[in-house]
MMTF fields as JSON, N, C-alpha, C and O atoms, coordinates in Angstrom:
{
  "mmtfVersion": "1.0.0",
  "mmtfProducer": "UNKNOWN",
  "numBonds": 511,
  "numAtoms": 512,
  "numGroups": 128,
  "numChains": 1,
  "numModels": 1,
  "chainsPerModel": [1],
  "groupsPerChain": [128],
  "chainIdList": ["A"],
  "bondAtomList": [4, 2, 8, 6, 12, 10, 16, 14, 20, 18, 24, 22, 28, 26, 32, 30, 36, 34, 40, 38, 44, 42, 48, 46, 52, 50, 56, 54, 60, 58, 64, 62, 68, 66, 72, 70, 76, 74, 80, 78, 84, 82, 88, 86, 92, 90, 96, 94, 100, 98, 104, 102, 108, 106, 112, 110, 116, 114, 120, 118, 124, 122, 128, 126, 132, 130, 136, 134, 140, 138, 144, 142, 148, 146, 152, 150, 156, 154, 160, 158, 164, 162, 168, 166, 172, 170, 176, 174, 180, 178, 184, 182, 188, 186, 192, 190, 196, 194, 200, 198, 204, 202, 208, 206, 212, 210, 216, 214, 220, 218, 224, 222, 228, 226, 232, 230, 236, 234, 240, 238, 244, 242, 248, 246, 252, 250, 256, 254, 260, 258, 264, 262, 268, 266, 272, 270, 276, 274, 280, 278, 284, 282, 288, 286, 292, 290, 296, 294, 300, 298, 304, 302, 308, 306, 312, 310, 316, 314, 320, 318, 324, 322, 328, 326, 332, 330, 336, 334, 340, 338, 344, 342, 348, 346, 352, 350, 356, 354, 360, 358, 364, 362, 368, 366, 372, 370, 376, 374, 380, 378, 384, 382, 388, 386, 392, 390, 396, 394, 400, 398, 404, 402, 408, 406, 412, 410, 416, 414, 420, 418, 424, 422, 428, 426, 432, 430, 436, 434, 440, 438, 444, 442, 448, 446, 452, 450, 456, 454, 460, 458, 464, 462, 468, 466, 472, 470, 476, 474, 480, 478, 484, 482, 488, 486, 492, 490, 496, 494, 500, 498, 504, 502, 508, 506],
  "bondOrderList": [1, 1, 1, 1, 1, 1, 1, 1, 1, 1, 1, 1, 1, 1, 1, 1, 1, 1, 1, 1, 1, 1, 1, 1, 1, 1, 1, 1, 1, 1, 1, 1, 1, 1, 1, 1, 1, 1, 1, 1, 1, 1, 1, 1, 1, 1, 1, 1, 1, 1, 1, 1, 1, 1, 1, 1, 1, 1, 1, 1, 1, 1, 1, 1, 1, 1, 1, 1, 1, 1, 1, 1, 1, 1, 1, 1, 1, 1, 1, 1, 1, 1, 1, 1, 1, 1, 1, 1, 1, 1, 1, 1, 1, 1, 1, 1, 1, 1, 1, 1, 1, 1, 1, 1, 1, 1, 1, 1, 1, 1, 1, 1, 1, 1, 1, 1, 1, 1, 1, 1, 1, 1, 1, 1, 1, 1, 1],
  "groupList": [{"groupName": "MET", "atomNameList": ["N", "CA", "C", "O"], "elementList": ["N", "C", "C", "O"], "formalChargeList": [0, 0, 0, 0], "bondAtomList": [1, 0, 2, 1, 3, 2], "bondOrderList": [1, 1, 2], "singleLetterCode": "M", "chemCompType": "L-PEPTIDE LINKING"}, {"groupName": "PRO", "atomNameList": ["N", "CA", "C", "O"], "elementList": ["N", "C", "C", "O"], "formalChargeList": [0, 0, 0, 0], "bondAtomList": [1, 0, 2, 1, 3, 2], "bondOrderList": [1, 1, 2], "singleLetterCode": "P", "chemCompType": "L-PEPTIDE LINKING"}, {"groupName": "ARG", "atomNameList": ["N", "CA", "C", "O"], "elementList": ["N", "C", "C", "O"], "formalChargeList": [0, 0, 0, 0], "bondAtomList": [1, 0, 2, 1, 3, 2], "bondOrderList": [1, 1, 2], "singleLetterCode": "R", "chemCompType": "L-PEPTIDE LINKING"}, {"groupName": "VAL", "atomNameList": ["N", "CA", "C", "O"], "elementList": ["N", "C", "C", "O"], "formalChargeList": [0, 0, 0, 0], "bondAtomList": [1, 0, 2, 1, 3, 2], "bondOrderList": [1, 1, 2], "singleLetterCode": "V", "chemCompType": "L-PEPTIDE LINKING"}, {"groupName": "ILE", "atomNameList": ["N", "CA", "C", "O"], "elementList": ["N", "C", "C", "O"], "formalChargeList": [0, 0, 0, 0], "bondAtomList": [1, 0, 2, 1, 3, 2], "bondOrderList": [1, 1, 2], "singleLetterCode": "I", "chemCompType": "L-PEPTIDE LINKING"}, {"groupName": "HIS", "atomNameList": ["N", "CA", "C", "O"], "elementList": ["N", "C", "C", "O"], "formalChargeList": [0, 0, 0, 0], "bondAtomList": [1, 0, 2, 1, 3, 2], "bondOrderList": [1, 1, 2], "singleLetterCode": "H", "chemCompType": "L-PEPTIDE LINKING"}, {"groupName": "PHE", "atomNameList": ["N", "CA", "C", "O"], "elementList": ["N", "C", "C", "O"], "formalChargeList": [0, 0, 0, 0], "bondAtomList": [1, 0, 2, 1, 3, 2], "bondOrderList": [1, 1, 2], "singleLetterCode": "F", "chemCompType": "L-PEPTIDE LINKING"}, {"groupName": "GLU", "atomNameList": ["N", "CA", "C", "O"], "elementList": ["N", "C", "C", "O"], "formalChargeList": [0, 0, 0, 0], "bondAtomList": [1, 0, 2, 1, 3, 2], "bondOrderList": [1, 1, 2], "singleLetterCode": "E", "chemCompType": "L-PEPTIDE LINKING"}, {"groupName": "ALA", "atomNameList": ["N", "CA", "C", "O"], "elementList": ["N", "C", "C", "O"], "formalChargeList": [0, 0, 0, 0], "bondAtomList": [1, 0, 2, 1, 3, 2], "bondOrderList": [1, 1, 2], "singleLetterCode": "A", "chemCompType": "L-PEPTIDE LINKING"}, {"groupName": "ASP", "atomNameList": ["N", "CA", "C", "O"], "elementList": ["N", "C", "C", "O"], "formalChargeList": [0, 0, 0, 0], "bondAtomList": [1, 0, 2, 1, 3, 2], "bondOrderList": [1, 1, 2], "singleLetterCode": "D", "chemCompType": "L-PEPTIDE LINKING"}, {"groupName": "GLY", "atomNameList": ["N", "CA", "C", "O"], "elementList": ["N", "C", "C", "O"], "formalChargeList": [0, 0, 0, 0], "bondAtomList": [1, 0, 2, 1, 3, 2], "bondOrderList": [1, 1, 2], "singleLetterCode": "G", "chemCompType": "PEPTIDE LINKING"}, {"groupName": "TYR", "atomNameList": ["N", "CA", "C", "O"], "elementList": ["N", "C", "C", "O"], "formalChargeList": [0, 0, 0, 0], "bondAtomList": [1, 0, 2, 1, 3, 2], "bondOrderList": [1, 1, 2], "singleLetterCode": "Y", "chemCompType": "L-PEPTIDE LINKING"}, {"groupName": "THR", "atomNameList": ["N", "CA", "C", "O"], "elementList": ["N", "C", "C", "O"], "formalChargeList": [0, 0, 0, 0], "bondAtomList": [1, 0, 2, 1, 3, 2], "bondOrderList": [1, 1, 2], "singleLetterCode": "T", "chemCompType": "L-PEPTIDE LINKING"}, {"groupName": "SER", "atomNameList": ["N", "CA", "C", "O"], "elementList": ["N", "C", "C", "O"], "formalChargeList": [0, 0, 0, 0], "bondAtomList": [1, 0, 2, 1, 3, 2], "bondOrderList": [1, 1, 2], "singleLetterCode": "S", "chemCompType": "L-PEPTIDE LINKING"}, {"groupName": "TRP", "atomNameList": ["N", "CA", "C", "O"], "elementList": ["N", "C", "C", "O"], "formalChargeList": [0, 0, 0, 0], "bondAtomList": [1, 0, 2, 1, 3, 2], "bondOrderList": [1, 1, 2], "singleLetterCode": "W", "chemCompType": "L-PEPTIDE LINKING"}, {"groupName": "LYS", "atomNameList": ["N", "CA", "C", "O"], "elementList": ["N", "C", "C", "O"], "formalChargeList": [0, 0, 0, 0], "bondAtomList": [1, 0, 2, 1, 3, 2], "bondOrderList": [1, 1, 2], "singleLetterCode": "K", "chemCompType": "L-PEPTIDE LINKING"}, {"groupName": "ASN", "atomNameList": ["N", "CA", "C", "O"], "elementList": ["N", "C", "C", "O"], "formalChargeList": [0, 0, 0, 0], "bondAtomList": [1, 0, 2, 1, 3, 2], "bondOrderList": [1, 1, 2], "singleLetterCode": "N", "chemCompType": "L-PEPTIDE LINKING"}, {"groupName": "GLN", "atomNameList": ["N", "CA", "C", "O"], "elementList": ["N", "C", "C", "O"], "formalChargeList": [0, 0, 0, 0], "bondAtomList": [1, 0, 2, 1, 3, 2], "bondOrderList": [1, 1, 2], "singleLetterCode": "Q", "chemCompType": "L-PEPTIDE LINKING"}, {"groupName": "LEU", "atomNameList": ["N", "CA", "C", "O"], "elementList": ["N", "C", "C", "O"], "formalChargeList": [0, 0, 0, 0], "bondAtomList": [1, 0, 2, 1, 3, 2], "bondOrderList": [1, 1, 2], "singleLetterCode": "L", "chemCompType": "L-PEPTIDE LINKING"}, {"groupName": "CYS", "atomNameList": ["N", "CA", "C", "O"], "elementList": ["N", "C", "C", "O"], "formalChargeList": [0, 0, 0, 0], "bondAtomList": [1, 0, 2, 1, 3, 2], "bondOrderList": [1, 1, 2], "singleLetterCode": "C", "chemCompType": "L-PEPTIDE LINKING"}],
  "groupTypeList": [0, 1, 2, 3, 4, 5, 6, 7, 4, 5, 8, 9, 7, 1, 7, 2, 8, 4, 10, 6, 11, 12, 13, 3, 6, 8, 14, 7, 6, 3, 15, 6, 1, 16, 10, 4, 12, 9, 11, 14, 3, 3, 2, 12, 10, 7, 13, 16, 17, 1, 10, 4, 9, 10, 10, 18, 18, 2, 2, 9, 3, 8, 6, 7, 10, 3, 10, 4, 12, 8, 11, 3, 19, 12, 4, 8, 3, 1, 9, 18, 7, 4, 11, 18, 0, 15, 3, 12, 12, 13, 10, 10, 17, 18, 8, 4, 1, 2, 0, 8, 3, 8, 10, 4, 10, 14, 18, 8, 11, 19, 15, 9, 12, 7, 10, 16, 12, 6, 10, 18, 0, 17, 8, 9, 8, 8, 8, 15],
  "groupIdList": [1, 2, 3, 4, 5, 6, 7, 8, 9, 10, 11, 12, 13, 14, 15, 16, 17, 18, 19, 20, 21, 22, 23, 24, 25, 26, 27, 28, 29, 30, 31, 32, 33, 34, 35, 36, 37, 38, 39, 40, 41, 42, 43, 44, 45, 46, 47, 48, 49, 50, 51, 52, 53, 54, 55, 56, 57, 58, 59, 60, 61, 62, 63, 64, 65, 66, 67, 68, 69, 70, 71, 72, 73, 74, 75, 76, 77, 78, 79, 80, 81, 82, 83, 84, 85, 86, 87, 88, 89, 90, 91, 92, 93, 94, 95, 96, 97, 98, 99, 100, 101, 102, 103, 104, 105, 106, 107, 108, 109, 110, 111, 112, 113, 114, 115, 116, 117, 118, 119, 120, 121, 122, 123, 124, 125, 126, 127, 128],
  "secStructList": [7, 7, 7, 7, 7, 7, 3, 3, 3, 3, 3, 1, 1, 2, 2, 2, 2, 2, 2, 2, 2, 2, 2, 2, 6, 7, 7, 3, 3, 3, 3, 7, 1, 1, 7, 7, 6, 6, 3, 3, 3, 3, 3, 7, 1, 7, 6, 6, 1, 1, 7, 7, 7, 3, 3, 3, 3, 3, 2, 2, 2, 2, 6, 6, 6, 7, 7, 7, 7, 7, 7, 7, 7, 3, 3, 3, 7, 1, 1, 2, 2, 2, 2, 2, 2, 2, 2, 2, 6, 6, 6, 7, 3, 3, 3, 3, 3, 3, 3, 3, 7, 6, 6, 1, 3, 3, 3, 3, 3, 3, 3, 7, 6, 6, 1, 7, 7, 7, 3, 3, 3, 3, 3, 7, 6, 6, 7, 7],
  "xCoordList": [28.565, 29.716, 30.791, 30.35, 31.901, 32.874, 32.534, 31.503, 33.276, 32.584, 33.781, 34.089, 34.364, 35.093, 34.286, 33.179, 35.537, 34.919, 36.005, 35.55, 37.307, 37.999, 38.951, 39.364, 39.339, 40.653, 41.666, 41.481, 42.956, 43.843, 44.555, 44.516, 45.093, 45.705, 47.07, 47.275, 47.911, 49.325, 49.701, 49.278, 50.408, 50.827, 52.567, 53.022, 53.164, 54.686, 54.33, 54.754, 53.621, 53.077, 51.906, 51.015, 51.594, 50.168, 49.583, 48.378, 50.111, 49.52, 49.365, 48.825, 49.824, 49.162, 48.353, 47.399, 48.287, 47.386, 45.547, 44.446, 46.036, 44.912, 44.251, 43.102, 44.932, 44.616, 43.999, 42.932, 44.601, 43.581, 42.113, 41.097, 42.36, 40.72, 39.89, 38.784, 40.408, 39.642, 38.846, 37.868, 39.574, 39.563, 38.219, 37.185, 38.529, 37.783, 36.276, 35.146, 36.545, 35.181, 34.994, 33.956, 35.634, 35.504, 35.703, 35.236, 36.559, 36.566, 37.179, 38.119, 37.128, 37.504, 38.838, 38.765, 39.882, 40.788, 41.267, 41.224, 41.729, 42.091, 43.076, 43.061, 44.15, 45.558, 45.142, 44.221, 45.522, 45.076, 45.649, 46.799, 44.804, 44.989, 46.123, 46.813, 46.192, 47.031, 48.689, 49.452, 48.893, 50.381, 51.343, 52.489, 50.524, 51.226, 51.166, 50.384, 52.27, 53.163, 52.77, 52.8, 52.267, 52.064, 50.552, 50.435, 49.849, 48.64, 47.204, 47.054, 46.379, 45.014, 44.031, 44.198, 42.743, 41.56, 41.044, 41.279, 40.291, 39.389, 37.948, 37.498, 37.363, 35.804, 35.234, 35.403, 34.591, 34.05, 32.607, 32.023, 32.018, 30.557, 30.074, 30.801, 28.27, 27.447, 27.584, 27.61, 27.707, 27.271, 26.128, 26.158, 24.847, 23.506, 23.489, 22.399, 24.39, 25.186, 25.779, 26.66, 25.196, 26.487, 27.536, 27.738, 28.462, 29.894, 30.587, 30.06, 31.905, 33.111, 34.141, 34.088, 35.04, 35.749, 37.344, 37.516, 38.39, 39.389, 40.495, 40.18, 41.933, 43.026, 43.766, 43.687, 44.426, 45.954, 47.189, 47.32, 48.252, 49.577, 50.505, 50.291, 51.537, 52.982, 53.338, 53.453, 53.509, 53.834, 54.622, 54.317, 55.978, 57.145, 56.733, 57.219, 55.721, 55.724, 55.414, 55.942, 54.267, 53.57, 55.046, 55.498, 55.329, 55.771, 57.682, 58.374, 58.074, 59.689, 60.025, 60.442, 59.793, 60.36, 59.756, 59.979, 59.035, 58.471, 56.979, 56.086, 56.95, 56.0, 54.8, 55.253, 53.433, 52.269, 51.738, 51.642, 51.419, 50.122, 48.896, 48.662, 48.042, 46.809, 45.198, 45.021, 44.309, 42.962, 42.492, 42.548, 42.136, 41.652, 39.989, 39.1, 39.852, 38.313, 37.807, 38.524, 36.228, 35.314, 34.456, 33.687, 34.4, 33.838, 32.512, 32.664, 31.12, 29.826, 30.099, 30.436, 29.823, 29.699, 28.092, 27.6, 27.527, 26.561, 26.493, 25.555, 27.792, 27.571, 29.387, 30.195, 29.508, 31.124, 31.856, 32.82, 31.603, 32.268, 32.689, 33.788, 31.517, 31.963, 33.216, 34.06, 33.429, 34.061, 35.512, 36.611, 35.227, 37.004, 37.469, 38.671, 36.295, 37.298, 37.588, 38.815, 37.146, 37.592, 38.277, 38.348, 38.953, 40.628, 41.138, 41.773, 41.027, 42.076, 42.597, 43.687, 41.593, 42.021, 42.511, 42.489, 42.864, 42.913, 44.388, 44.721, 45.272, 46.196, 46.36, 47.484, 45.45, 45.242, 44.828, 44.573, 44.793, 44.81, 43.826, 43.485, 43.601, 42.519, 43.338, 44.517, 43.252, 43.776, 43.253, 43.925, 41.829, 41.201, 39.731, 38.955, 39.451, 38.114, 36.82, 36.477, 35.971, 34.687, 34.449, 34.961, 33.375, 33.216, 31.384, 30.807, 30.87, 29.591, 29.818, 30.383, 29.26, 28.572, 27.831, 27.361, 27.24, 25.695, 24.74, 24.988, 23.523, 22.701, 23.138, 22.326, 24.592, 24.993, 24.984, 24.457, 26.053, 26.312, 27.304, 27.343, 28.136, 29.127, 30.562, 30.54, 31.565, 33.013, 34.298, 34.346, 35.112, 36.483, 37.349, 36.952, 38.293, 39.509, 40.296, 40.256, 41.058, 41.795, 43.625, 44.235, 43.682, 45.262, 45.469, 45.755, 45.432, 45.545, 46.747, 47.525, 47.191, 48.512, 49.651, 50.803, 49.52, 50.333, 50.494, 51.167, 49.645, 49.924, 48.945, 48.739, 48.555, 47.1, 46.371, 46.461, 45.467, 44.733, 43.09, 42.87, 41.924, 40.775, 39.552, 39.591, 38.894, 37.329, 36.592, 36.737, 35.878, 34.721, 33.36, 33.458, 32.211, 31.262, 29.898, 29.702, 28.96, 27.944, 27.008, 27.197, 25.861, 24.838, 23.944, 23.306, 24.006, 22.669, 22.441, 23.369, 20.902, 20.553, 20.554, 20.606, 20.469, 20.16, 21.397, 21.411, 22.889, 24.07, 24.2, 23.742, 24.947, 24.65, 26.281, 26.783],
  "yCoordList": [149.73, 149.882, 150.795, 151.501, 150.847, 151.519, 152.558, 152.9, 153.669, 155.178, 155.634, 154.949, 156.619, 157.277, 157.581, 157.994, 157.115, 156.805, 158.042, 158.783, 158.203, 159.049, 159.84, 159.553, 160.892, 161.619, 162.019, 161.947, 162.526, 162.58, 164.099, 164.219, 165.097, 166.337, 165.926, 165.122, 166.408, 166.205, 167.642, 168.389, 168.155, 168.941, 169.615, 169.26, 170.52, 170.918, 171.365, 170.683, 172.406, 173.017, 172.775, 173.535, 171.895, 171.432, 172.428, 172.255, 173.525, 174.545, 175.62, 176.624, 175.559, 176.807, 176.455, 177.222, 174.909, 174.273, 174.386, 174.91, 173.766, 174.095, 175.38, 175.394, 176.528, 177.542, 178.052, 178.665, 177.808, 177.67, 176.943, 177.349, 175.947, 174.737, 175.67, 176.191, 175.709, 176.727, 178.221, 178.776, 178.599, 179.924, 179.915, 180.577, 179.146, 179.004, 178.008, 178.378, 176.902, 175.821, 175.842, 175.259, 176.318, 176.162, 174.875, 174.505, 174.004, 172.633, 172.213, 172.993, 171.605, 171.212, 169.944, 168.729, 170.694, 169.685, 169.425, 170.3, 167.973, 167.779, 166.722, 165.701, 167.499, 166.116, 164.85, 164.841, 163.329, 162.358, 162.086, 162.45, 161.323, 161.036, 159.585, 159.305, 159.002, 157.709, 157.971, 157.198, 159.407, 159.72, 159.413, 158.98, 159.784, 159.471, 161.376, 162.326, 161.099, 162.972, 163.216, 162.447, 164.98, 165.444, 164.533, 164.504, 164.081, 163.725, 164.39, 164.318, 164.924, 165.438, 164.793, 164.433, 164.895, 164.434, 165.49, 166.614, 165.389, 166.77, 166.221, 165.172, 167.353, 166.834, 167.91, 169.078, 167.548, 168.425, 168.774, 169.526, 168.322, 168.494, 167.821, 167.008, 168.115, 166.997, 165.79, 165.717, 164.542, 163.494, 163.338, 162.539, 164.181, 163.393, 164.514, 165.085, 164.943, 165.425, 164.32, 163.506, 164.424, 163.97, 164.354, 165.517, 163.447, 163.854, 163.379, 162.401, 163.391, 162.169, 163.164, 164.355, 162.734, 163.354, 162.854, 161.767, 163.548, 162.865, 163.219, 163.448, 163.272, 163.233, 164.231, 164.187, 165.04, 166.082, 165.755, 165.735, 165.457, 165.389, 166.083, 166.825, 165.809, 166.193, 165.398, 164.172, 166.217, 165.412, 163.984, 162.839, 164.595, 163.134, 162.095, 160.966, 162.47, 161.583, 159.769, 158.674, 160.286, 158.715, 157.786, 156.641, 158.934, 158.037, 158.389, 158.573, 158.385, 158.916, 159.667, 159.102, 161.26, 162.248, 162.03, 162.958, 160.916, 161.291, 161.321, 160.6, 162.517, 163.2, 162.519, 161.758, 162.729, 161.826, 162.44, 163.639, 161.474, 162.201, 161.561, 160.356, 162.682, 161.776, 162.228, 163.295, 161.294, 162.011, 163.24, 163.627, 163.624, 165.231, 165.022, 164.366, 165.695, 165.415, 166.928, 167.857, 166.907, 167.822, 168.211, 167.332, 169.272, 169.776, 170.341, 170.791, 170.563, 170.795, 172.334, 172.279, 173.523, 174.708, 175.228, 175.038, 175.918, 176.687, 177.79, 177.923, 178.651, 179.488, 179.751, 180.484, 178.814, 179.003, 180.188, 180.0, 181.477, 182.549, 183.006, 183.356, 182.873, 182.896, 182.267, 182.97, 181.23, 180.224, 180.307, 180.122, 180.603, 180.97, 182.409, 182.669, 183.64, 184.399, 183.744, 183.646, 183.312, 182.78, 181.821, 180.929, 181.403, 180.338, 181.588, 181.962, 182.274, 183.282, 184.515, 185.055, 184.595, 185.521, 184.694, 185.215, 183.618, 182.446, 181.543, 180.585, 182.43, 182.159, 181.054, 180.554, 180.51, 179.172, 180.142, 181.33, 179.76, 180.11, 179.075, 177.908, 179.754, 179.332, 178.368, 178.629, 177.539, 176.487, 176.477, 176.665, 176.221, 175.92, 176.92, 176.683, 177.65, 178.045, 177.75, 176.858, 178.441, 177.816, 177.52, 178.119, 176.247, 175.724, 175.124, 175.102, 174.753, 174.123, 172.647, 172.172, 171.835, 170.444, 169.986, 169.161, 170.25, 170.184, 169.359, 168.208, 170.074, 169.637, 169.301, 168.935, 169.463, 169.385, 170.427, 170.636, 171.137, 172.452, 173.243, 173.717, 173.482, 174.635, 173.964, 173.581, 173.974, 173.103, 174.382, 175.059, 174.586, 175.074, 174.212, 173.484, 174.19, 173.274, 174.558, 175.652, 174.344, 175.401, 174.532, 173.479, 174.976, 175.045, 175.29, 176.467, 174.398, 175.312, 175.35, 174.742, 175.852, 176.682, 175.612, 176.047, 174.728, 173.255, 172.684, 171.713, 173.607, 173.076, 171.792, 171.487, 171.322, 169.941, 170.828, 172.055, 169.961, 170.421, 169.842, 168.632, 170.946, 170.288, 170.851, 172.055, 170.387, 170.607, 171.844, 172.094, 172.399, 173.192, 172.914, 173.084, 172.529, 172.509, 172.808, 172.453, 173.627, 174.518, 173.617, 173.576, 172.857, 172.448, 173.459, 174.362, 173.175, 173.998, 172.883, 172.488, 172.353, 171.652, 172.043, 171.194, 173.981, 174.665, 174.909, 175.424, 174.434, 174.953, 173.757, 172.652, 174.59, 174.051, 174.885, 174.938],
  "zCoordList": [42.336, 41.132, 41.874, 42.781, 41.641, 42.795, 43.009, 42.429, 44.019, 44.219, 45.122, 46.098, 44.855, 45.68, 47.262, 47.607, 47.956, 49.383, 50.031, 50.902, 49.607, 50.237, 49.56, 48.436, 50.251, 49.1, 50.158, 51.373, 49.435, 49.666, 49.229, 48.005, 49.801, 49.375, 49.736, 50.646, 49.109, 48.827, 48.975, 48.094, 49.914, 50.177, 50.925, 52.013, 50.051, 50.315, 51.785, 52.718, 52.006, 53.289, 53.807, 53.426, 54.613, 55.012, 55.761, 55.94, 56.309, 56.983, 56.235, 56.698, 54.956, 53.937, 53.387, 53.254, 52.682, 52.337, 53.579, 53.413, 54.423, 55.385, 55.141, 54.699, 55.411, 55.327, 53.855, 53.809, 52.931, 51.778, 51.553, 50.989, 52.092, 51.877, 53.393, 53.25, 54.307, 55.315, 54.733, 55.234, 53.609, 53.838, 52.607, 52.691, 51.702, 50.512, 50.863, 50.543, 51.469, 51.511, 52.843, 53.156, 53.804, 55.558, 56.067, 57.144, 55.13, 55.468, 56.918, 57.07, 57.734, 58.935, 59.149, 58.966, 59.55, 59.525, 61.232, 62.097, 61.438, 62.492, 62.157, 61.47, 63.083, 63.235, 63.417, 64.234, 62.853, 62.964, 64.136, 64.382, 65.102, 66.56, 66.419, 67.399, 65.534, 65.923, 65.4, 64.82, 65.871, 65.793, 64.59, 64.707, 63.101, 62.012, 61.794, 61.793, 61.668, 61.799, 60.28, 59.319, 60.423, 59.241, 58.644, 57.418, 59.176, 58.431, 59.227, 60.447, 58.458, 59.33, 58.067, 56.902, 59.192, 58.745, 57.994, 58.439, 56.791, 56.595, 56.471, 56.012, 57.07, 56.978, 56.373, 56.722, 55.509, 53.975, 54.277, 53.496, 55.276, 55.479, 56.498, 57.071, 57.063, 57.634, 57.09, 55.862, 57.927, 57.813, 57.013, 56.078, 57.328, 56.549, 55.275, 55.233, 54.28, 53.458, 52.294, 52.568, 51.061, 50.168, 49.896, 49.547, 49.998, 49.883, 50.314, 50.844, 50.548, 51.427, 52.133, 51.828, 53.03, 53.582, 53.384, 52.832, 53.779, 53.166, 54.196, 55.364, 53.735, 54.559, 53.446, 52.218, 54.204, 54.118, 54.676, 55.9, 53.803, 54.259, 53.539, 52.58, 54.044, 53.688, 52.507, 52.501, 51.467, 50.045, 50.329, 49.995, 51.224, 50.807, 52.075, 52.013, 53.406, 54.241, 53.542, 53.738, 52.674, 52.603, 51.56, 51.577, 50.839, 49.492, 49.456, 48.454, 50.78, 51.173, 49.938, 48.926, 50.056, 49.411, 47.857, 47.079, 47.367, 46.137, 45.897, 46.342, 44.936, 45.323, 44.257, 43.402, 44.26, 43.741, 42.569, 42.306, 41.926, 40.925, 41.286, 41.374, 41.509, 42.063, 41.252, 40.664, 41.384, 40.391, 41.027, 42.195, 40.232, 40.397, 41.146, 40.604, 42.401, 42.947, 42.502, 42.133, 42.655, 41.943, 42.99, 43.38, 43.524, 44.461, 44.078, 42.942, 44.528, 44.153, 45.347, 46.53, 44.547, 44.87, 44.291, 43.179, 45.442, 44.884, 43.74, 42.955, 43.786, 42.874, 42.611, 43.182, 41.527, 40.574, 40.914, 41.656, 40.513, 40.317, 41.967, 42.398, 42.611, 43.976, 44.338, 44.893, 44.142, 44.678, 43.986, 44.508, 42.807, 41.529, 42.193, 42.146, 42.996, 43.502, 44.792, 44.831, 45.727, 47.126, 46.535, 47.38, 45.35, 44.874, 44.809, 45.795, 43.96, 43.651, 45.014, 45.204, 45.594, 46.796, 48.153, 49.268, 47.956, 48.885, 48.883, 49.58, 47.56, 46.893, 46.085, 46.093, 45.337, 44.491, 43.134, 43.328, 42.216, 40.787, 39.697, 39.89, 38.799, 37.792, 37.053, 37.295, 36.394, 35.774, 34.546, 33.532, 34.562, 33.466, 33.448, 34.374, 32.783, 33.061, 32.9, 32.124, 33.593, 33.483, 31.953, 31.007, 31.906, 30.759, 31.002, 32.089, 29.841, 30.229, 30.041, 29.055, 31.221, 30.849, 30.625, 31.409, 29.359, 28.861, 29.666, 30.028, 29.954, 30.989, 32.455, 33.306, 32.71, 34.306, 35.371, 36.463, 34.305, 34.985, 34.654, 33.519, 35.454, 34.791, 35.717, 36.886, 34.923, 35.42, 35.32, 34.293, 36.242, 36.22, 36.813, 37.722, 36.494, 37.278, 37.934, 37.371, 39.23, 39.826, 40.361, 40.178, 40.599, 41.667, 42.795, 43.012, 43.935, 45.3, 45.689, 44.953, 46.596, 47.017, 46.771, 46.759, 46.641, 46.836, 45.249, 44.906, 44.338, 43.08, 42.409, 41.234, 43.422, 43.256, 42.168, 42.183, 40.993, 40.628, 41.051, 41.099, 41.363, 41.777, 40.876, 40.618, 40.57, 40.122, 41.079, 42.276, 40.197, 41.055, 40.14, 38.925, 40.655, 39.616, 40.548, 41.71, 39.602, 40.147, 39.009, 37.793, 39.855, 38.874, 38.191, 38.731, 37.018, 36.279, 35.112, 34.406, 34.971, 34.483, 33.022, 32.132, 32.676, 31.622, 30.955, 29.837, 31.82, 30.791, 29.381, 29.09, 28.898, 26.95, 26.702, 25.58]
}
């Protein structure tokens, strides 16, 4: 079945977004080496862990000034409350408060410094 293999974060101010995601998740950003202006590769973890890596680009680079609407990616976190605090202290905001996903865990939606929505999920089989 098809799986998500890459994500992209579109940002009005890439440096601000890089600071946000570095502060909250300790992700690593490397300028793309093939000369594409304003594109960074995003490394979200070790290759032996489940998950995907992605990219970050200036919002208007790829689509000639047209903003993009994209899928929401959800990020697994060990403690939802700690990460919600990291989001808000790093310039992001809570979009939809914590809710139970029965038998799976706790989910909340946030917005980054660029207005992009993303999910945070803490696994908890007892959630109801």
